[in-house]
C-alpha positions as CSV (number, residue, x, y, z in Angstrom):
1,M,-0.2,0.1,-0.1
2,V,0.9,3.5,-1.2
3,D,2.0,5.9,2.1
4,P,-1.2,9.1,2.1
5,N,1.3,11.0,2.0
6,Y,2.8,10.6,-1.0
7,I,0.2,10.7,-3.0
8,S,-0.9,13.8,-1.1
9,G,2.5,15.3,-2.2
10,A,2.3,14.1,-5.5
11,V,-1.2,15.8,-6.0
12,W,0.4,19.5,-4.9
13,L,3.4,18.7,-7.0
14,L,1.0,18.1,-10.4
15,C,-0.6,21.4,-8.9
16,G,2.4,23.5,-8.5
17,L,3.8,22.7,-11.6
18,A,0.6,23.6,-13.5
19,I,0.8,27.0,-11.5
20,L,4.8,27.4,-12.7
21,Y,3.5,26.8,-15.9
22,L,0.7,29.1,-16.0
23,G,3.5,31.8,-14.6
24,Y,6.1,30.9,-17.3
25,L,3.5,31.7,-19.8
26,I,2.7,35.0,-18.0
27,A,6.1,36.4,-17.2
28,I,8.7,34.6,-19.0
29,R,6.7,34.4,-22.7
30,G,5.0,37.8,-22.0
31,R,1.1,36.6,-22.1
32,A,-0.1,38.7,-19.7
33,D,-3.5,38.2,-21.5
34,L,-3.7,34.8,-19.4
35,H,-4.7,36.0,-16.4
36,Q,-8.6,37.0,-15.3
37,N,-8.1,40.1,-14.1
38,Y,-6.1,41.6,-17.0
39,D,-8.3,43.9,-19.5
40,D,-6.5,44.5,-23.2
41,E,-8.3,48.2,-23.1
42,S,-6.4,49.4,-19.7
43,P,-3.4,51.5,-20.2
44,V,-1.5,49.5,-18.1
45,D,1.6,47.7,-20.4
46,P,1.0,44.0,-20.5
47,A,5.1,44.0,-20.3
48,Y,4.1,45.4,-16.6
49,V,1.4,42.8,-15.7
50,S,3.8,39.8,-17.0
51,R,6.6,41.0,-15.0
52,W,4.5,41.3,-11.1
53,A,1.8,38.9,-12.5
54,G,3.6,36.6,-13.6
55,G,6.7,36.5,-11.0
56,T,4.2,36.5,-8.3
57,A,2.4,33.4,-9.8
58,L,6.2,31.7,-10.7
59,L,6.4,32.4,-6.5
60,M,3.3,30.6,-5.7
61,G,4.0,27.8,-8.1
62,V,7.6,27.2,-6.2
63,L,5.7,27.3,-2.8
64,V,3.6,24.8,-4.1
65,V,6.4,22.5,-5.3
66,V,8.0,23.0,-2.0
67,Y,5.2,22.1,0.4
68,A,4.2,18.7,-1.8
69,I,8.3,17.2,-1.4
70,R,8.0,18.2,2.5
71,E,4.5,16.9,2.9
72,M,6.3,13.5,0.4
73,L,9.7,13.6,3.1
74,Y,7.4,14.8,6.5
75,G,4.4,14.2,6.2
76,F,0.9,16.0,6.7
77,Q,1.0,18.8,9.1
78,P,-1.9,20.9,9.5
79,Y,-0.2,24.4,10.1
80,A,1.9,23.6,6.9
81,L,-1.3,23.5,4.6
82,G,-2.5,26.5,6.5
83,A,0.8,28.5,6.0
84,L,0.6,27.3,3.0
85,V,-3.0,28.2,1.8
86,V,-2.9,31.7,4.0
87,T,-0.1,32.4,1.3
88,L,-1.4,31.1,-1.3
89,L,-4.5,33.5,-0.7
90,V,-2.4,36.6,0.0
91,L,-0.2,36.0,-3.2
92,S,-3.2,35.7,-5.3
93,Y,-4.4,39.0,-4.3
94,V,-1.4,40.9,-5.0
95,T,-1.2,39.0,-8.1
96,K,-4.7,41.0,-9.5
97,L,-3.2,44.3,-8.0
98,F,-0.3,44.2,-10.5
99,A,-2.9,42.3,-12.9
100,R,-4.9,45.8,-12.7
101,G,-2.1,48.2,-12.8
102,Y,-1.5,48.9,-9.2
103,G,1.5,50.9,-8.8
104,Y,2.6,50.9,-12.8
105,R,3.6,54.7,-13.2
106,G,3.0,54.5,-17.1
């Protein structure tokens, strides 16, 4: 029988890789239009959105991958999952702000 921590860790790893891929498309490939809160009609430069919102998405993906590896090695601990979820919620809000042009000085 497979340890449930490995299964859960593998699921988190796949989710983290998906987030990393989307962050790569936004940050590296310049696909700011992939972000839900980015408006093509806004005066915000797409390069700004790609750099900041995509970079934040990359950070989110790295955090999820690190959590997945930690869970596979040390098992499930509720405080670690809680810290990850709260961090992802905060970073999700930050990336929405960047996609809307917060801090943009055009």
